[in-house]
N, C-alpha and C positions, 0 to 999 in steps of 0.2 A: 708259402705265405704271401709273398709280394705278387706271384701270380694270381692267387685269389682275389687279393685286395685290386689289382690291376683289373681283373675280369669284371668284377662286381661294381667297381667304383662307388662304393658305399656299402660297408660289410662290419659287423660287429666282431669284437673278439669271440664271443660264443659261437658265432656261425663260422667262423674260421676254424675253430676247434672242431666243431662238427664236420666240417668239409674234409679236414686235413686229416683226422684222427690223433692230432696232438693233444696233449692234456692243456687244461686251463693255464695251469701255472706256465708250461713252455712257451704258449702263446704270448701270455703277457710279458713275458721276459724278452721275446724275439721283439714285439711290438715296441716295447721300451727302447731297445736298441735302435729300431728303423725311426723312432721318433727323433731321439738323440742325433741321429745322423741327417735328419731332415728329409729323408725319401718318403716318408710317410707323414700325414697329418690328421688331426683328429677335427672332424665336422660336427662342432656342437650345435650348429644351427639346424642340421638335418639328422636327426637320430633315426636310428633303426629301431622298430618295433615287431615283435611276432606274437603280439597279444599281451606281454606282461609289461614291465616297466622298460620303457624307452631305453636303449644302449646307444652309446656313442658311436657314430659312424667312423670308419678308417678309409682314407682315400689316398692315392698316390698324390705327391706334392709334384706336380708337373712342372713347376718352374725350379726345382732343386738340381736338375741337370739337362743337358742338351747332347744331343748327337747329329752329325753331319752324315747327309746321304749323297753318294754319287752314283748316278746311272752312267755306264759307258756303253753307248750304243754305236755302231760303224757310221751312223749319219748325225748323230745328235748327243751332246753332254747334257746331263741335267743333274741340278744340285739342290739340295734342301737342307735346312735346319729344323728338327723336331724337338718339342719337349719330350719329358717321359711317359707321356700317354700316346706318343707317336704322333702328334698333332703338328703338321708343317707350319712352321712361323714364316718361311720365305721359299719360295720356289723359283729356279731360273734356269733358262736354257740358252744353249748356244751351239753352232755346227761344230761337228768333231773335224779338227783340222784335215784337210786333204792331204794326201800321200799316205806313205807307210812307215814313217818315222815314230818310234813310240816315244821319245823323248819330246816330239813336239805335243803330242797328245798329253802327256804328263804336263807341262807347261801349262797347257789350256786348262787343264783340270785343277791346277794349282791356284791360278788366277780366279777362276771361277768359285773355288772354295773360300779364298779371302773376300771375294765381292759379296758371296751369301752372308757370310760371317760378320762383315761389316754392316751389312744393310740389315740383318736381324738384331744387331747389337748385343751380342753374347760374347762375354768374356771367354778368351781360351781356357782359363782355368776351370771353366763350367762344362766344357765339350768333354764327354766321356771317351769320344774317339770317331773315326771315320770309318763308314761302311761302303764298300765299292761294290757294286754289283756289275758283271761284266759277261760277254758272251762266253760259252764254254767251248770247249773243255777246259778246266783250270787244274793245276796242282795244287791243292789246299794247303799241303805241307810247306811246299817251298815257296807259296805265294806267287806263282807263275800262270800267266795265261799261255796255254800250249795250242798253238795253232789252230785258232778259230777260223772256220772255214771262209768267211766274209771279211777277213783281215789278211790279206797276203803278206808275208814274211814277218807275222808276228809268231815267231817260233821261240817257245819257252822265253817268255819275256817276264822278267821279275817286278811286274807292276806293283805289287804291294809293298816291296822295299822301296821302290823308284818314288812312288807317291808319299810313303811314309817320311822319308829323307826330304823331300821338297816342302811338305806341309807342317812337320813337326809333330804330327798327330799319330797315334797309333790306329793301324788301319786293319780291318777284318774285310778280307775278299770273300765273295761268294758267287755262282752262278746268277744271272739276273731273274731266271725264272725261280730258283729257290729263294732268292731275296724276296721277290714279290710274295711267296707264299708265306714267308716270315712276317712280312708286313700284313698280311691279312689275318695271320694268327693274332697280332699284336692289337691292330686297330681297325680291321675290316670284317669282311663277312666270315672270317672263320674263327672269330674269337670265341672261346669255350667249345670248339667243335672238336672232338676228339680225333676224327679220322676224315681228313678231305683232300681232294687233289686240285692242284692249281693249273690252269692253262694259261700260259702267258704268250701274248700276241705282240710280237715287236717286228723287227726286221725279219726274225725267223720265228717259229714257235716251239717254246720249250714249256717246261712242266716243273712242278713242286709237289712234294709230299710230305704231308702232316700225319702220322700214323700213332695212335696212342698218345696224343699230345706232343709227340717229339717230331721234330724235322727229321726227315729220313733222307740220308744223302747217300747210301750204299757204300760199297767196298771201296771205290776210288773216289767218292764224296761227289760223282756225278750223275747221281740217279734223277729220274724223271725227264730224259730226253723222249717225250712223246711225239715231238716233230719227226724222230727218226725210226718211228715203227711203221711198217707196210700197212697201207690200207689199200692198196691196189698192186696185188703180186706180180703182176705182168706189166706194171707201170714203167716210166723211164727210169733209167739209172740215175741215182742220188749221188752226189759227191762222198757221201759217206761210205759208198759201196753197196748199199741196199737198193731195192728196187721200189717204186712206189710209194715213197716216204710221204706221210702227211706234209711236213713243211715244203717238200718240193711241190706238192700239188695245190696247197692252200696258203702259200705266204705271199706277200704283196706282188713280187713279180709275176707269180703265177696268175694272180687275180688280175692283173693288168693285162698280162698276154691274153687271158680268155676275154676279156671285155674289147680288146681290140679285133680279136678275131669275129666276135659277133657284129661289131660296128663294121667290119670290113664285108659283111655279108656270107661269110664262110660256115656259118652254123645253121642255114636254112631260115634265119629270121633276118629281117633287114635293118631292125633297131631304127625304123624311121621315126618312131613316136618317141625315142628317148632323148632326154634333155642332154646326153653326151654326144649325140650326133654332130651338132654344129661346131662345138670346139675341136671333136676328132677330125672334122674335114679340113678345118685351119690349120690345126698342129696336133698330131697324135699324142705329142708329148703333154699337152694340157690334160688330157685324160689319164691322170696318175691314180695311185691308190687312194690319196685323199678325197680326190674328186668323186672316184666311184662310190666310196662309202657315204659322202654327203648325198649323192643322187639316191642311193639304194635307201638311206636312212629317210628321205623324202618320198618314197614309194615308186621311184622310177623303175619301171617292170625290167629293162634290159640289165641295170645295174643290180637290182634286186635278184635277178637269176642268178647272175654270177656270183654273188655273196652267197646265196642260199645253196649254190653247189659246192662251194667252200665250206660251207658250215655243215653240210651233211657228211663231208669227209671227217670233220672235227667230232661230229657226233658218233660216227663208227668208232673212233679212237677212244671217245669218253665211254663206251659200253665196254671196251676191252679194258680200259682201266678199272670201271666199276667191277668186272667179273674178276680179275686179277688181285685187286687189293682191298675189295669190298668196303669202299669209302662211303661215308654218309653224305658228303656234299660235293660237288664240283663247282669251282669258282672260273669264272672267265674274265680276264682282264688283260691291260696293256693298251698302248696307244693304236695296236694294229686293229682293233675292233671299235674305235671312237665312232658313235653315231649309228653303229648297226649293232650293239650289243643285243638288242632283244631279238634279232634274227637269228643269231648264234645261239642264244640261251633257249628259244623257243626250239631251235631243231635238236639241239641236245636234250632237253626235256622229254620231247617227243619220243626219241630213241630210248631214254632211260626208262621211259614209262612201259616200254613193248618189249625191249630185247634182252636185258640182263637175266641171269638165271635167278637172283635174287628177289625180282619184282614182286613176285606173291608174298614175299615177306616184308618187304618195305620198299618205297620208290625212294632211289637217290635223288636229293634235292639239288637244284641248279641256281647258282646266283651270279648275276654281272657282279664284279669288283665294285664296291662302292669307291675305291680309291682311283677307279678309270685309268686315265693314261699316266697318272703318277703312281701306279702300282710299285714298279720297280725302284723309282727313287725313294719313295716312303719306306719301302721294304729294305733298302741299302742302309737306312739309316736304322730301322728295326733290328738289322743285324747285330748293330752294336748293344742296343737295349737288351734284345734276346740274350746275347751272350753273358751280359752282365747281370741280368735279373732273373731269367727264367730257370727254372729247374733242368738241369742235365742229366737225364738218366745214367750216361756212361760215366759222369763223374761221382754221382753217388754210389753207383756199383764200385767204382775204383776205391772209393773211401771205405 
């Protein structure tokens, strides 16, 4: 019922009964409990009508609780506080401490959480928990980060317990791409969509899956590693052991290398008309991933060609995902495609319109994430809301 109220943001008791199959008596009893607990409110000013007598609309009481979200990226920490509708109240960023000592990172995380809670003026008693989105792979059962490839010496770090001990908040840990998918389901492009795949672009490329309205995590709870599927079978060897992985060919480092290669004149084009030419000649380090994205977003031909090449790799993977799990929607998000979301979305949409086997039945939709660069951090907070309020099939079956 909470799921229906949250998705509709204005639904009557009669409509809830129709959508859920519950009896009107059951709905009334549960609504009474939700009202007593303050999670749901009656909106008498905006009534729901389906042709007869207007009925009182039920809505989530957004201010009844909050959740903290923390996204741990190898280069940046991002923290937010959201209300029960998943709307950010405050978002703050700071560089991830250099070095490889997890305790230094946890100290920075703890300080950032305290700073954000103070700025949002949210009492600790109102905080449902802290969601932590981190690079994978992770051991969900033990709350450990297990040797992420871009974090040297982070071997089986008990990050969930460390952060919980330091902040005093219950911590929910998940892969950053899965967290972002949860955020999309809660307050983004995936609201109400039964089956969708999320492509997360950060320091690497990850993915999340929602199938039949349930977050799909797989046997080891690390499903959705779209970045480590091969899109070039005879391509370079990836650190994961595979060859021609999407992440290896389309991550920020690969895009920077490709742009530098073109600017150095090794690709057959001189790049003379590119706005990146002058900064590259002054100092190649000035032509970083952010500069390339901004230039491509403004229509620079060299930068656009590099981004489009990466987008075609992503499009090939999107076709494979559509063929494998038959999703209705593919969402693209994360700070790694900021300024060039449309170029990626156009490439994926073109591929999905012409290549999946099911295209003659229906064409898979594509949407840039409305959460944008904040997808993972909003998603990390949504992990808490999702675990607290969304229906969990495994729990229902166990009961």
